[in-house]
N, C-alpha and C positions, 0 to 999 in steps of 0.2 A: 244019826244026826246030831250036832252040836246042840248043847242046850238053848243057847242063844237063838238058833235058827228055829227051834220048836217052841220056844218060850212066847216069842213075839211075832205077829204078822205085821207089817207096814203096809197100809193102805192108801192109795192114791186113787181119789175119785175122779173119773174123767167122764164127760157127757157131750163132747164134741170132737169134730176130727181135726180141727186146726187150734193151735195154741199160740198165743201171744209170745213175744220174746220172754217177757218175765215169767210167764207160766212154764215155758219150755225150760227156762234156767231153774226154775224152783224143781220141775221134774226131775232134770237130769242131776241137780245137785243132790236130791234125795237119793236116787239110785247110787251115786258116787260114795257119799257119806254112810250110808246105811245098807251097803252091799252085802254084808254078811248075813243078813236077816231075810226071812221070807218076804218077799214085796209082791202084793197083789194090786192089780187094776180093779176097781169095781166100777160098773157103768151099766147103761141101758142095753136091753137085748138086741135092739135097732143097730147097734155098733159091733156086733158079734164079729163080722167078717173084717171090719176095719181093725179091730184090736188084735185078731190073730195074725193079719198081716204085718201091723208096725211093731206088736209087742210080743212077738212069738217067744221070746226068751223069758218073759214073765207070766206069772200066774195070774188068772183072770177069773172073776166071778162076776157073772151077769145077773140083773134083776129086772124086774117089769119096767118098761118104759116110762110109767106114770111116777116112778120114784126119782126121776131126773128131769122132768118137765119142768118143775119150779122148786123153790125153797120149801115150800109147804110138803110137796111130795118126798124130797129129801129127808126133812124133818121126820115124817112118819116112816120113812125106812128105818132111820136109826133109833126110833123108838118102838121098833117090830122085834119079837121074840126070835122070828126066823133068820134076821140078819145076825144076830150074835151066835145062834146056834150054828150058822154056817162057818163060823170061826172058832167052834168049840174045841178044836185040836190045838189051840193056843191058848196060853194064860192071859196074854195081854193083846190088845191091839193097838197099833199108833196110827192115827188118821192124819194124814199130811195132804190137805187141799193144795191145789196148785196155785193159791194166794198165800202161801205159807212158806218158810225158808227153814230148814234144818240147819243149825250153826254149828253142831259138833254131835258126837255119838255120845249120848248119856242114857240111852234106853236102859241098861241094867242099873244104871244108878237109882232111876225112878222106879224100876219094877221092883227094886229090892225094898222099898219103903212101903210097899204093899197097899198104895190107896187104890180106891175103887175108880175114880175118876181124877184126872188133872188137866185143866186147862188154863190159858192167860186169865188172869183176873180181871174183873170188871170193877168200873167205877160207877158211882150213883150218876144216873144221867144217861148210861149206856153209849150209845153212839155219840153223843156229845156230853162228855163229862161235866158234871157240875163243878165250880169252884167255891169253896176251896175243896180239893180232891178228897174224896172219901171211898174207900172200897165198898162195893156191892156184895162181891162174892166170887165165886170160881164155878165155872169159868169157860171160856170160849171153846168151841167144839172143832174149829177149823184145823186146829193143831193140838191134838188131844190124845191122852194114853187113858185106855179104858181096861178095866179087868174084867174079862168076860162072864166068869161065873157070877160075879156080883151082880153084872147087868141081867142075866138070866134069872137071878135069884129075885130081883125086883119085879121083872115081867112075869114071873111064874106064880106069884101070889096076889091075886087080885084084891086091892084095897083102894080106898078113897084118900087121896092126898089133899091135904090142906093147902091151898094155894095162896101164900102170903104175898105173892107179887101181885095177884088179882084183889086181894084185899086192900093192898096198899092204893092200888089205881083206883078203885072204886070210892075209897074214904077220901082221897084227893079232890073228888067231885063236890063233896060236901053234902051230897044226897043221902042223909041219915035213914030216910024213910026207905029208900031203895036197897039199902044195906040190910035193913031188917026184913024186908018183904022177900029178899033174895038171897038171903044168907046162905041157904042150900047150894046155891050156885058157886058159892066160894071153896067148896070142895071138889077137887080135881081128881079125877081118875084117868089113868093112862088108857084104859079100855075105852075112853069116850074122848080121847084127844082132839078130834075134830071139833069139839064144842068151843076150844079155846084156839081157833087157827093161829092167832098172832104169837102164841107162845112157841118158841123154838125148841128144837130137842135138846140143845145145850143148856137152856135155862131150867128145863124139866131135870137134867141129869146133874147139873152143877148145884142147883138150889133147891128144887122140891123134892128130889130122892134123898139127899142126905137129911133134909129136914124132917124126913117122914120114916126113914129105915135106919135104926141105929148101926146096922153092919155095914151101911155105905158111906165110905169114908172119903173125905177130900181134904186137901191140906188148906190152911190159912192161905188169905190172899197174899200175905208177904211170902210165904214159902212157894205159892204158885206162880210169883213173879221171877222166881229162879228157874221155873221151867219154861216159861214163855211170856213175851209181851205181845199185846195187841195195841191198844189205845194207850196215849200217854207214854211212849217208849222213852222220852228224855227223862221223865219223872222216875220211870221204873229202872232206867239205866243207873241214875244216882242212888236209889235206894238200895241197888244191888252192888254199890261201891265199884261202878264203872265195870262190872263183869257182865259179860253176853250170857244170855240163858240158853237152854237147850235149843229152842227155836222161837220163831216169831209168826205172827199172823196179820194179814192186812197190811203190810208194811208200805204198799203204795198208797193205801188210804190214811193212814196215821204216821205222819213223820217221816215222809220220803226222803227229806233232805238230811234229817238225823241219821236215817239208814244207810245212804249213800256215803255219808262222810264216816260214820263210825265203822261199817263194815270194811270200808277201803283199809283202814289201818289193821284190820284182821284178815287181810288177803282176799276178800270177796270185792270183785268188781261187777256191779249190777248192770244189765243190759238196758238198752233204750226201750222203753215200755211202748212205743208206737209201733214196733215190729211185729210182724205176724209170721209164724213158723208154719 
Protein backbone atom coordinates (compact mmCIF):
# COMPACT_ATOMS: atom_id res chain seq x y z
CA UNK A 1 0.00 0.00 0.00
CA UNK A 2 1.30 3.46 -0.87
CA UNK A 3 2.34 5.70 2.01
CA UNK A 4 -0.27 8.33 1.08
CA UNK A 5 -3.05 5.73 1.22
CA UNK A 6 -2.12 4.45 4.68
CA UNK A 7 -1.10 7.81 6.06
CA UNK A 8 -4.44 9.57 5.71
CA UNK A 9 -8.09 8.63 5.91
CA UNK A 10 -10.52 11.03 4.24
CA UNK A 11 -13.79 11.01 6.17
CA UNK A 12 -17.14 12.13 4.75
CA UNK A 13 -19.92 12.23 7.37
CA UNK A 14 -23.39 11.38 6.01
CA UNK A 15 -26.59 11.13 8.03
CA UNK A 16 -29.38 11.12 5.42
CA UNK A 17 -30.34 9.31 2.22
CA UNK A 18 -30.83 12.35 -0.04
CA UNK A 19 -28.40 15.16 -0.76
CA UNK A 20 -28.93 18.64 -2.12
CA UNK A 21 -27.22 19.49 -5.38
CA UNK A 22 -24.45 21.33 -3.56
CA UNK A 23 -23.94 18.50 -1.06
CA UNK A 24 -23.73 16.01 -3.91
CA UNK A 25 -21.28 18.29 -5.72
CA UNK A 26 -19.12 18.43 -2.59
CA UNK A 27 -19.26 14.65 -2.21
CA UNK A 28 -18.30 13.93 -5.81
CA UNK A 29 -15.65 16.65 -5.79
CA UNK A 30 -14.00 15.06 -2.75
CA UNK A 31 -14.01 11.64 -4.41
CA UNK A 32 -12.48 13.06 -7.58
CA UNK A 33 -9.71 15.20 -6.10
CA UNK A 34 -8.72 12.86 -3.25
CA UNK A 35 -9.25 9.53 -5.01
CA UNK A 36 -5.74 8.25 -4.22
CA UNK A 37 -6.46 8.15 -0.48
CA UNK A 38 -8.56 5.85 1.69
CA UNK A 39 -12.02 7.42 1.72
CA UNK A 40 -14.52 6.51 4.41
CA UNK A 41 -18.17 7.34 4.87
CA UNK A 42 -19.15 7.60 8.51
CA UNK A 43 -22.79 7.60 9.50
CA UNK A 44 -25.55 6.17 11.69
CA UNK A 45 -26.20 2.44 12.00
CA UNK A 46 -29.75 2.96 10.72
CA UNK A 47 -28.36 3.72 7.23
CA UNK A 48 -26.29 0.54 6.97
CA UNK A 49 -28.30 -0.95 4.09
CA UNK A 50 -28.49 2.36 2.23
CA UNK A 51 -24.74 2.90 2.44
CA UNK A 52 -23.99 -0.64 1.27
CA UNK A 53 -26.26 -0.20 -1.74
CA UNK A 54 -25.20 3.31 -2.74
CA UNK A 55 -21.53 3.41 -1.72
CA UNK A 56 -20.38 -0.20 -2.00
CA UNK A 57 -17.04 0.86 -3.48
CA UNK A 58 -16.16 3.04 -0.46
CA UNK A 59 -15.13 2.13 3.06
CA UNK A 60 -17.90 2.58 5.63
CA UNK A 61 -17.78 3.01 9.41
CA UNK A 62 -21.04 3.10 11.32
CA UNK A 63 -21.70 4.55 14.76
CA UNK A 64 -24.71 4.66 17.07
CA UNK A 65 -27.65 6.62 15.68
CA UNK A 66 -27.50 9.10 18.57
CA UNK A 67 -24.27 10.57 17.22
CA UNK A 68 -26.00 11.74 14.05
CA UNK A 69 -29.30 12.91 15.55
CA UNK A 70 -28.14 16.49 16.16
CA UNK A 71 -25.09 18.73 16.45
CA UNK A 72 -24.56 17.85 20.10
CA UNK A 73 -24.44 14.14 19.29
CA UNK A 74 -21.97 14.69 16.46
CA UNK A 75 -19.77 16.81 18.74
CA UNK A 76 -19.77 14.06 21.34
CA UNK A 77 -18.69 11.52 18.71
CA UNK A 78 -15.72 13.69 17.73
CA UNK A 79 -14.79 14.05 21.39
CA UNK A 80 -14.79 10.29 21.97
CA UNK A 81 -11.74 8.08 22.27
CA UNK A 82 -13.39 5.21 20.39
CA UNK A 83 -13.91 7.39 17.31
CA UNK A 84 -10.21 8.11 16.91
CA UNK A 85 -9.22 4.55 17.85
CA UNK A 86 -11.32 3.35 14.92
CA UNK A 87 -8.89 5.22 12.64
CA UNK A 88 -5.70 4.37 14.52
CA UNK A 89 -4.24 2.62 11.46
CA UNK A 90 -3.92 6.08 9.90
CA UNK A 91 -1.64 8.89 10.99
CA UNK A 92 -4.15 11.58 10.04
CA UNK A 93 -7.82 11.94 9.26
CA UNK A 94 -9.22 14.66 7.02
CA UNK A 95 -12.87 15.40 7.74
CA UNK A 96 -14.77 16.80 4.75
CA UNK A 97 -18.40 17.53 5.52
CA UNK A 98 -20.80 17.91 2.61
CA UNK A 99 -20.95 21.68 3.17
CA UNK A 100 -17.21 21.86 2.50
CA UNK A 101 -15.24 21.89 -0.73
CA UNK A 102 -11.82 20.43 -1.47
CA UNK A 103 -10.11 22.86 -3.85
CA UNK A 104 -6.89 20.93 -4.53
CA UNK A 105 -4.88 18.02 -3.16
CA UNK A 106 -2.65 19.47 -0.45
CA UNK A 107 -2.95 16.60 2.03
CA UNK A 108 0.71 15.64 2.20
CA UNK A 109 1.83 19.27 2.32
CA UNK A 110 -0.15 19.80 5.50
CA UNK A 111 0.60 16.40 7.01
CA UNK A 112 4.32 17.06 6.64
CA UNK A 113 4.05 20.13 8.89
CA UNK A 114 2.96 17.82 11.75
CA UNK A 115 0.24 19.92 13.35
CA UNK A 116 -2.19 18.13 15.66
CA UNK A 117 -5.23 19.95 14.32
CA UNK A 118 -5.92 22.37 11.49
CA UNK A 119 -9.18 24.04 10.52
CA UNK A 120 -10.31 27.35 9.06
CA UNK A 121 -9.56 30.29 11.37
CA UNK A 122 -12.26 31.89 13.48
CA UNK A 123 -12.84 35.58 14.03
CA UNK A 124 -14.03 37.16 17.25
CA UNK A 125 -17.80 37.09 17.11
CA UNK A 126 -17.73 33.62 15.50
CA UNK A 127 -20.83 33.29 13.25
CA UNK A 128 -21.11 37.09 13.06
CA UNK A 129 -17.53 38.38 13.06
CA UNK A 130 -17.04 41.71 14.81
CA UNK A 131 -15.53 44.74 13.09
CA UNK A 132 -12.71 45.46 12.89
CA UNK A 133 -11.92 41.82 12.13
CA UNK A 134 -9.75 40.11 14.71
CA UNK A 135 -8.76 36.45 14.78
CA UNK A 136 -10.00 34.34 17.68
CA UNK A 137 -8.19 31.09 16.93
CA UNK A 138 -8.12 27.86 14.93
CA UNK A 139 -10.38 26.39 13.80
CA UNK A 140 -13.53 25.01 12.25
CA UNK A 141 -14.02 21.24 12.20
CA UNK A 142 -16.16 20.90 9.06
CA UNK A 143 -13.02 20.76 6.94
CA UNK A 144 -10.21 19.76 9.26
CA UNK A 145 -7.03 17.69 9.45
CA UNK A 146 -6.46 15.76 12.68
CA UNK A 147 -3.41 13.84 13.88
CA UNK A 148 -4.91 10.68 15.36
CA UNK A 149 -2.22 9.88 17.95
CA UNK A 150 -2.32 13.40 19.38
CA UNK A 151 -6.10 13.24 19.74
CA UNK A 152 -5.84 9.86 21.49
CA UNK A 153 -3.10 11.21 23.74
CA UNK A 154 -5.37 14.02 24.93
CA UNK A 155 -8.27 11.64 25.49
CA UNK A 156 -6.12 9.02 27.26
CA UNK A 157 -4.87 11.25 30.06
CA UNK A 158 -7.76 12.63 32.12
CA UNK A 159 -7.20 16.18 33.27
CA UNK A 160 -9.21 19.31 33.78
CA UNK A 161 -9.06 21.96 31.12
CA UNK A 162 -9.24 25.62 31.98
CA UNK A 163 -11.97 26.96 29.72
CA UNK A 164 -11.00 30.48 28.69
CA UNK A 165 -14.05 30.68 26.42
CA UNK A 166 -16.36 30.17 29.38
CA UNK A 167 -14.32 32.62 31.43
CA UNK A 168 -14.74 35.28 28.76
CA UNK A 169 -18.47 34.62 28.45
CA UNK A 170 -19.08 34.89 32.19
CA UNK A 171 -16.87 37.95 32.66
CA UNK A 172 -18.79 39.81 29.96
CA UNK A 173 -21.96 39.52 32.04
CA UNK A 174 -20.37 41.67 34.71
CA UNK A 175 -21.43 39.35 37.52
CA UNK A 176 -18.20 39.33 39.49
CA UNK A 177 -19.84 37.61 42.45
CA UNK A 178 -20.99 34.81 40.16
CA UNK A 179 -17.45 34.37 38.93
CA UNK A 180 -16.11 34.09 42.48
CA UNK A 181 -18.77 31.61 43.61
CA UNK A 182 -18.58 29.39 40.54
CA UNK A 183 -14.92 29.60 39.64
CA UNK A 184 -14.59 25.83 39.83
CA UNK A 185 -17.07 25.57 36.95
CA UNK A 186 -14.64 27.42 34.75
CA UNK A 187 -12.52 24.29 34.62
CA UNK A 188 -13.49 22.02 31.78
CA UNK A 189 -12.99 18.28 31.61
CA UNK A 190 -13.66 16.40 28.39
CA UNK A 191 -14.90 13.56 30.62
CA UNK A 192 -17.79 15.82 31.59
CA UNK A 193 -18.37 17.49 28.24
CA UNK A 194 -22.21 17.45 28.52
CA UNK A 195 -21.91 20.02 31.32
CA UNK A 196 -21.13 22.51 28.56
CA UNK A 197 -23.40 21.41 25.68
CA UNK A 198 -23.00 24.66 23.75
CA UNK A 199 -19.28 24.13 23.30
CA UNK A 200 -18.74 22.36 19.99
CA UNK A 201 -16.01 19.78 19.57
CA UNK A 202 -13.98 21.97 17.24
CA UNK A 203 -13.76 24.70 19.90
CA UNK A 204 -12.38 22.09 22.29
CA UNK A 205 -9.80 20.80 19.82
CA UNK A 206 -8.93 24.15 18.27
CA UNK A 207 -8.74 26.33 21.37
CA UNK A 208 -8.90 24.41 24.66
CA UNK A 209 -6.70 21.42 23.80
CA UNK A 210 -3.68 23.44 22.59
CA UNK A 211 -4.20 25.86 25.48
CA UNK A 212 -3.86 23.02 27.99
CA UNK A 213 -1.59 20.45 26.26
CA UNK A 214 1.88 21.55 25.19
CA UNK A 215 2.20 18.73 22.66
CA UNK A 216 -1.08 19.55 20.89
CA UNK A 217 -0.02 21.89 18.11
CA UNK A 218 -2.18 24.12 15.93
CA UNK A 219 -1.10 26.74 13.37
CA UNK A 220 -1.53 30.46 13.75
CA UNK A 221 -4.76 31.83 12.24
CA UNK A 222 -2.72 33.37 9.41
CA UNK A 223 -1.25 30.00 8.51
CA UNK A 224 -4.59 28.24 8.98
CA UNK A 225 -6.11 30.60 6.42
CA UNK A 226 -3.91 28.93 3.81
CA UNK A 227 -5.49 25.62 4.82
CA UNK A 228 -9.15 26.67 4.69
CA UNK A 229 -11.62 29.56 4.65
CA UNK A 230 -14.97 29.71 6.39
CA UNK A 231 -16.35 33.12 7.40
CA UNK A 232 -15.02 36.29 5.74
CA UNK A 233 -13.64 34.52 2.64
CA UNK A 234 -13.08 37.81 0.79
CA UNK A 235 -10.81 39.05 3.59
CA UNK A 236 -8.91 35.76 3.77
CA UNK A 237 -8.50 35.63 -0.01
CA UNK A 238 -6.80 39.03 0.03
CA UNK A 239 -4.73 38.01 3.07
CA UNK A 240 -3.50 35.04 1.03
CA UNK A 241 -2.55 37.20 -1.97
CA UNK A 242 -5.59 35.97 -3.91
CA UNK A 243 -4.53 32.34 -3.57
CA UNK A 244 -7.10 29.63 -2.87
CA UNK A 245 -6.63 27.46 0.22
CA UNK A 246 -6.71 23.66 0.39
CA UNK A 247 -10.47 23.81 1.02
CA UNK A 248 -13.37 25.79 2.40
CA UNK A 249 -16.33 25.23 4.69
CA UNK A 250 -19.88 26.62 4.73
CA UNK A 251 -19.36 28.40 1.42
CA UNK A 252 -23.13 28.73 0.88
CA UNK A 253 -23.48 30.47 4.23
CA UNK A 254 -20.52 32.81 4.02
CA UNK A 255 -19.85 34.72 0.81
CA UNK A 256 -21.72 32.61 -1.72
CA UNK A 257 -21.36 35.29 -4.42
CA UNK A 258 -17.63 35.51 -3.74
CA UNK A 259 -17.27 31.76 -4.10
CA UNK A 260 -19.31 31.54 -7.30
CA UNK A 261 -17.28 34.23 -9.01
CA UNK A 262 -13.88 33.24 -7.65
CA UNK A 263 -14.22 29.50 -8.20
CA UNK A 264 -15.44 30.10 -11.75
CA UNK A 265 -12.02 31.55 -12.57
CA UNK A 266 -10.43 28.37 -11.17
CA UNK A 267 -12.53 25.95 -13.20
CA UNK A 268 -15.28 25.18 -10.68
CA UNK A 269 -18.92 25.60 -11.68
CA UNK A 270 -21.07 25.45 -8.56
CA UNK A 271 -24.54 23.90 -8.88
CA UNK A 272 -27.97 25.36 -8.18
CA UNK A 273 -28.43 24.87 -4.40
CA UNK A 274 -32.22 24.44 -4.70
CA UNK A 275 -31.98 21.04 -6.40
CA UNK A 276 -32.09 17.72 -4.52
CA UNK A 277 -30.27 14.60 -5.73
